[in-house]
C-alpha positions in Angstrom: -124.5 -153.0 57.1 -127.3 -155.3 55.8 -127.8 -153.0 52.8 -124.1 -153.2 52.1 -124.2 -157.0 52.1 -127.3 -157.0 49.8 -125.5 -154.5 47.4 -122.4 -156.6 47.4 -124.4 -159.8 46.6 -126.2 -158.0 43.8 -123.1 -156.7 42.2 -121.3 -160.0 42.4 -124.4 -161.9 41.0 -124.8 -159.3 38.2 -121.2 -159.0 37.2 -119.2 -162.1 38.3 -121.1 -164.6 36.2 -120.2 -162.6 33.1 -116.6 -162.6 34.0 -116.3 -166.1 35.3 -115.7 -168.8 32.7 -117.0 -172.4 33.0 -114.5 -175.1 32.5 -114.8 -176.0 28.8 -115.6 -179.5 27.8 -113.0 -181.1 25.6 -111.2 -177.8 25.0 -114.3 -176.2 23.6 -115.8 -173.0 24.9 -119.4 -173.6 26.0 -122.1 -171.5 24.6 -124.2 -169.7 27.2 -126.8 -171.9 28.9 -130.3 -171.4 27.5 -133.7 -171.7 29.2 -136.0 -174.5 28.3 -138.0 -173.8 25.2 -141.2 -175.4 26.3 -143.6 -172.7 27.6 -144.7 -172.9 31.2 -147.8 -171.8 33.0 -146.4 -169.1 35.2 -149.2 -169.3 37.7 -148.4 -173.0 38.3 -144.7 -172.1 38.9 -145.6 -169.7 41.7 -145.4 -170.8 45.3 -142.7 -172.2 47.6 -139.7 -174.3 46.3 -137.3 -176.1 48.7 -133.7 -175.8 47.6 -132.5 -179.4 47.3 -129.1 -178.7 46.0 -127.2 -175.8 44.4 -124.0 -174.4 43.2 -124.3 -171.6 45.7 -123.7 -167.9 45.7 -121.6 -166.6 48.5 -124.6 -165.9 50.7 -125.9 -169.4 50.4 -122.8 -171.4 51.2 -124.0 -172.3 54.7 -127.7 -172.3 54.0 -130.0 -174.8 55.8 -133.8 -175.1 55.2 -133.5 -172.9 52.1 -136.9 -172.0 50.5 -137.5 -169.8 47.5 -141.0 -168.4 47.2 -142.5 -166.8 44.1 -145.7 -164.7 43.9 -147.0 -163.1 40.8 -147.7 -159.4 41.5 -150.5 -157.5 39.9 -148.0 -155.5 37.8 -146.7 -158.8 36.3 -143.4 -158.9 38.3 -142.5 -161.8 40.5 -142.2 -161.1 44.2 -139.6 -163.4 45.5 -138.7 -164.4 49.1 -135.6 -166.4 49.8 -135.3 -167.6 53.3 -132.8 -169.9 55.0 -131.0 -170.6 58.3 -127.4 -169.6 58.2 -124.8 -172.2 59.3 -127.2 -174.8 61.0 -130.8 -175.8 61.4 -131.0 -173.4 64.3 -128.9 -170.7 62.7 -130.0 -167.1 62.3 -132.8 -166.8 59.7 -131.8 -164.8 56.7 -134.4 -163.4 54.3 -134.0 -161.7 50.9 -136.6 -160.2 48.7 -135.4 -159.8 45.1 -137.9 -159.0 42.4 -138.2 -160.9 39.1 -139.3 -160.0 35.6 -140.3 -162.4 32.9 -137.8 -161.7 30.1 -139.0 -164.2 27.5 -142.8 -163.7 27.4 -143.2 -166.6 24.9 -142.0 -169.4 27.1 -141.8 -167.5 30.5 -138.7 -169.6 31.3 -136.1 -166.8 31.2 -136.3 -164.2 33.9 -134.3 -161.2 35.2 -133.9 -161.0 39.0 -133.0 -157.7 40.7 -131.4 -157.8 44.1 -130.5 -154.1 44.2 -131.5 -151.5 41.7 -130.5 -151.1 38.9 -128.7 -154.4 38.4 -130.6 -157.5 37.0 -129.2 -161.0 36.6 -130.5 -163.6 34.1 -132.2 -166.6 35.7 -133.1 -169.5 33.4 -135.6 -172.2 34.1 -133.9 -175.3 32.7 -136.4 -177.8 33.8 -139.9 -177.7 35.2 -141.7 -180.9 35.9 -145.1 -179.9 37.3 -146.2 -183.5 38.0 -143.0 -184.2 40.0 -142.9 -180.8 41.6 -139.2 -180.3 40.5 -137.4 -177.4 38.8 -133.9 -176.6 37.9 -132.8 -172.9 37.6 -129.4 -171.8 36.3 -127.5 -168.8 34.9 -126.0 -168.4 31.5 -122.4 -169.1 32.4 -123.3 -172.1 34.6 -121.6 -170.6 37.7 -124.8 -171.1 39.8 -127.6 -173.6 39.7 -130.5 -174.5 41.9 -132.4 -177.9 42.1 -135.6 -177.2 43.8 -138.8 -179.2 44.7 -142.2 -178.6 46.2 -141.1 -181.1 48.9 -138.1 -181.1 51.2 -136.7 -184.2 49.6 -136.8 -186.0 46.2 -136.1 -189.6 45.4 -132.3 -190.3 45.3 -132.6 -191.8 41.8 -134.3 -188.6 40.5 -131.6 -186.5 42.2 -128.9 -188.5 40.5 -130.6 -188.0 37.1 -130.7 -184.3 37.6 -127.0 -184.2 38.6 -126.0 -186.2 35.5 -128.0 -183.7 33.4 -126.2 -180.8 35.0 -122.8 -182.5 34.3 -123.9 -183.2 30.7 -124.8 -179.5 30.2 -121.4 -178.3 31.4 -122.0 -177.5 35.1 -119.1 -178.1 37.5 -120.9 -180.6 39.7 -117.9 -180.7 42.1 -119.3 -177.4 43.4 -122.8 -178.8 43.9 -124.0 -178.7 47.5 -126.9 -180.6 49.0 -128.9 -178.2 51.1 -129.8 -179.7 54.5 -133.6 -179.6 54.9 -135.5 -180.4 58.1 
């Protein structure tokens, strides 16, 4: 049964974003979201990130204490561990292990994530502030986004700035959910 849930998630993640359209701004169709163009040091990106807020996939809608961890494997892929409590702080712990590949080797800000073979979904690093320990990851059609930090909370003013930027870039912020962290 768990395998069926993972397969369903992978299929929806891989195919739904390409079929789902983002609400156009001022009657214009938005071009696909692009990853940031400034190169990142991939080794400095590795490690644990607390999910501060997201436009969630169906498995994350009731996530508490969500943490995404990245580890650079010897073959150059990115071992990923996504863990959260389902439904409450004391809810059942859910863990997923997708694998990532750097797609754009020049900037290292565009990846492909695979939840179930052979399907891969584009993940775009839209912001990475190493000094603040904050990142924003999205998908080309803006249907999902993750604001993450190295700490369980970020200053409210900074959070507001990030939300305004998401709105400016065409994300439907009415779908944005703060992830409870404890």
